[in-house]
C-alpha positions as CSV (number, residue, x, y, z in Angstrom):
1,X,0.9,114.4,178.9
2,X,-0.6,115.0,175.4
3,X,-1.8,118.1,173.6
4,X,-4.4,117.3,170.7
5,X,-6.6,118.5,168.1
6,X,-9.3,116.8,166.1
7,X,-11.2,118.1,163.2
8,X,-13.2,117.0,160.1
9,X,-12.4,118.1,156.5
10,X,-15.3,117.8,154.2
11,X,-14.8,116.7,150.4
12,X,-13.6,113.7,148.5
13,X,-10.1,112.5,149.6
14,X,-7.6,112.6,146.8
15,X,-4.2,111.0,146.4
16,X,-1.0,113.1,145.8
17,X,0.4,113.8,142.3
18,X,3.0,111.8,140.9
19,X,6.6,112.9,140.9
20,X,9.3,112.4,138.4
21,X,13.0,113.2,138.6
22,X,15.3,114.0,135.5
23,X,19.0,114.4,136.0
24,X,20.3,117.6,134.4
25,X,24.0,117.2,133.4
26,X,24.5,120.9,132.9
27,X,23.2,121.9,136.2
28,X,24.9,118.8,138.0
29,X,21.5,117.9,140.0
30,X,18.2,116.0,139.5
31,X,15.2,118.2,138.8
32,X,11.9,117.1,140.3
33,X,8.7,117.7,138.4
34,X,5.4,117.1,140.1
35,X,2.1,116.5,138.4
36,X,-0.7,117.8,141.0
37,X,-4.1,117.1,139.4
38,X,-6.6,119.6,140.3
39,X,-8.5,117.0,142.6
40,X,-5.3,116.8,144.7
41,X,-4.9,120.7,144.9
42,X,-8.6,121.0,146.0
43,X,-8.2,118.2,148.6
44,X,-4.9,119.6,150.1
45,X,-6.3,123.2,150.3
46,X,-9.3,121.9,152.2
47,X,-7.1,119.9,154.6
48,X,-4.9,123.0,155.1
49,X,-7.8,125.3,155.7
50,X,-9.5,122.8,158.2
51,X,-6.2,122.3,160.0
52,X,-5.4,126.0,160.3
53,X,-8.9,126.6,161.8
54,X,-8.3,123.5,164.3
55,X,-4.8,125.0,165.3
56,X,-6.5,128.4,166.2
57,X,-3.2,130.2,165.6
58,X,-1.0,127.8,167.7
59,X,2.6,127.1,166.6
60,X,2.9,123.7,164.8
61,X,3.6,120.7,167.1
62,X,7.4,119.9,167.3
63,X,7.3,116.7,169.4
64,X,6.4,113.2,168.8
65,X,2.9,112.8,167.1
66,X,0.2,110.0,167.0
67,X,-2.0,110.5,164.0
68,X,-5.5,108.9,163.5
69,X,-7.3,109.3,160.2
70,X,-10.7,108.0,159.1
71,X,-11.4,108.7,155.4
72,X,-15.2,108.5,154.3
73,X,-15.6,107.9,150.6
74,X,-18.4,108.4,148.2
75,X,-20.5,105.3,147.5
76,X,-21.0,104.3,143.9
77,X,-24.6,104.1,142.4
78,X,-24.3,100.4,142.4
79,X,-24.7,100.2,146.0
80,X,-28.2,101.5,145.8
81,X,-31.3,99.8,144.6
82,X,-33.7,101.5,142.1
83,X,-35.5,103.1,145.1
84,X,-32.1,104.8,146.3
85,X,-32.0,102.6,149.3
86,X,-28.6,101.2,150.3
87,X,-28.4,97.4,149.4
88,X,-27.7,94.9,152.2
89,X,-24.8,93.6,150.1
90,X,-23.1,97.1,149.9
91,X,-19.8,96.7,151.8
92,X,-18.9,99.2,154.4
93,X,-15.1,99.0,154.0
94,X,-13.6,100.9,151.0
95,X,-11.2,98.5,149.2
96,X,-11.0,100.2,145.7
97,X,-8.9,103.2,144.6
98,X,-7.7,105.5,145.6
99,X,-5.1,103.6,147.7
100,X,-5.3,104.4,151.6
101,X,-1.4,105.2,151.7
102,X,-1.5,107.7,148.9
103,X,-4.4,109.6,150.2
104,X,-2.9,109.7,153.7
105,X,0.4,110.9,152.2
106,X,-1.5,113.7,150.4
107,X,-3.3,114.6,153.6
108,X,-0.2,114.5,155.6
109,X,1.6,116.9,153.3
110,X,-1.2,119.3,153.5
111,X,-0.8,119.6,157.3
112,X,3.1,120.0,157.2
113,X,4.0,123.5,158.6
114,X,0.4,124.1,160.1
115,X,-0.2,121.1,162.4
116,X,3.4,119.7,162.7
117,X,6.9,121.1,161.7
118,X,7.7,117.9,159.8
119,X,5.8,114.7,159.0
120,X,8.8,112.8,160.2
121,X,7.6,113.7,163.8
122,X,4.7,111.1,163.4
123,X,5.6,108.0,165.3
124,X,2.2,106.3,165.5
125,X,-0.3,106.3,162.7
126,X,-3.7,104.6,162.4
127,X,-5.7,105.0,159.2
128,X,-8.7,103.5,157.6
129,X,-11.3,104.2,154.9
130,X,-15.0,103.6,154.8
131,X,-17.8,104.4,152.5
132,X,-20.1,107.1,153.4
133,X,-23.1,106.1,155.5
134,X,-21.0,103.4,157.0
135,X,-20.0,105.5,160.1
136,X,-22.8,106.8,162.4
137,X,-20.3,109.8,163.1
138,X,-20.4,111.0,159.5
139,X,-23.7,110.1,158.0
140,X,-23.7,110.8,154.2
141,X,-20.6,113.0,154.7
142,X,-17.3,112.3,152.7
143,X,-14.0,113.7,154.0
144,X,-11.6,112.8,156.7
145,X,-11.8,112.7,160.6
146,X,-8.3,113.7,161.9
147,X,-6.9,113.4,165.2
148,X,-3.5,114.7,166.0
149,X,-1.8,114.1,169.4
150,X,1.6,115.6,170.5
151,X,3.2,113.4,173.1
152,X,4.7,115.9,175.7
153,X,7.4,114.6,177.9
């Protein structure tokens, strides 16, 4: 038996900021400094809001989780001809930056504490990224389609 939610997050997916650790001898521990660019903060806030609405006040999942994420990225102007029509040669699969794993990690972090208690609960994950207009489900819309299933025993 499974319990699941599904939702769409509008916006341009952004990777997480970089982290840097510096050992502080006085304190005897490593201090972590995180650089979160504004794009990342905005993306994570959008994901958290959409996730909260999808959960409808439920407690975060606490069992094994299957996660499916489809990112829809904006197309560059070079994909269109002078009349604004998509070129036949324009690819559907997004193989440029940002890196798929980095935008997935950022998206997962935004859902921690809302959709699941800890992202370590994810045992199966499928992710992909396409350009906008590539998927009939999201014509012209950038963002992420997220499906989360908790496997109940």
